[in-house]
C-alpha positions in Angstrom: -87.7 2.6 -53.5 -89.8 4.3 -51.4 -90.2 4.4 -48.1 -93.3 3.7 -47.4 -95.3 5.2 -44.2 -97.9 2.4 -42.6 -100.4 4.3 -40.4 -101.6 1.8 -37.3 -105.3 1.9 -38.9 -104.0 0.4 -42.9 -102.3 -2.1 -40.6 -104.9 -3.6 -38.9 -107.3 -3.0 -41.8 -104.1 -5.5 -43.3 -104.1 -7.9 -40.6 -108.0 -7.9 -40.9 -108.3 -9.5 -44.3 -105.6 -12.2 -44.4 -107.6 -13.7 -41.5 -111.2 -13.0 -43.3 -109.7 -14.7 -45.9 -108.2 -17.6 -44.7 -111.2 -19.2 -43.0 -114.6 -18.2 -43.5 -115.6 -17.2 -40.6 -112.4 -15.6 -39.2 -110.5 -17.9 -38.0 -107.3 -18.5 -38.6 -106.8 -21.9 -37.6 -104.7 -23.0 -40.5 -107.6 -25.4 -42.2 -108.9 -24.8 -45.2 -112.4 -24.4 -45.4 -116.0 -24.4 -47.9 -119.2 -24.7 -47.6 -121.6 -26.4 -50.4 -125.3 -26.7 -51.4 -126.1 -29.3 -53.3 -128.3 -31.8 -54.3 -127.7 -35.0 -52.1 -126.2 -37.2 -55.3 -124.5 -34.1 -56.0 -123.6 -33.3 -52.3 -122.3 -37.2 -52.1 -120.4 -36.6 -55.9 -117.8 -33.8 -53.9 -117.6 -35.2 -51.4 -116.0 -37.9 -52.6 -113.8 -35.7 -55.3 -112.9 -33.5 -52.4 -111.6 -36.8 -50.1 -109.9 -38.3 -53.3 -108.0 -34.7 -55.1 -107.2 -34.8 -50.8 -106.8 -37.7 -49.2 -107.6 -38.0 -45.1 -104.0 -38.8 -44.5 -102.1 -36.3 -46.3 -104.5 -33.2 -45.7 -106.9 -34.4 -42.9 -109.7 -34.0 -44.8 -113.4 -34.2 -43.3 -116.6 -33.1 -43.7 -116.4 -30.2 -40.0 -120.3 -29.7 -40.7 -123.6 -31.3 -42.5 -127.7 -30.3 -42.4 -130.7 -31.5 -44.5 -132.7 -28.3 -45.6 -136.2 -28.4 -46.6 -136.1 -29.1 -50.0 -134.2 -31.8 -49.4 -130.7 -30.8 -50.7 -127.2 -30.6 -48.9 -125.8 -28.0 -46.8 -121.8 -29.1 -46.3 -118.1 -27.9 -44.7 -115.5 -30.1 -46.0 -112.3 -28.7 -44.2 -108.6 -29.5 -45.0 -105.2 -28.9 -44.8 -103.6 -26.4 -46.8 -100.8 -29.0 -47.6 -99.9 -32.2 -47.1 -95.6 -31.2 -45.3 
């Protein structure tokens, strides 16, 4: 195994990449977030699916943000903890 020299710029890029992957907003606050834009019925179904897959008691799952768009679709962000530790 060879020793790989790392420049400060390389390390900074890697840290920034990890932060972007951890959260769409770039915040590394430990939450997993996913944003959806769906028809009203499909939005309800997707939210139920998430709450069944990631129960609130174990993952602290919640609808973090939602709004109704002009065309009647619902845009919403669900957040949860990555594990039930």
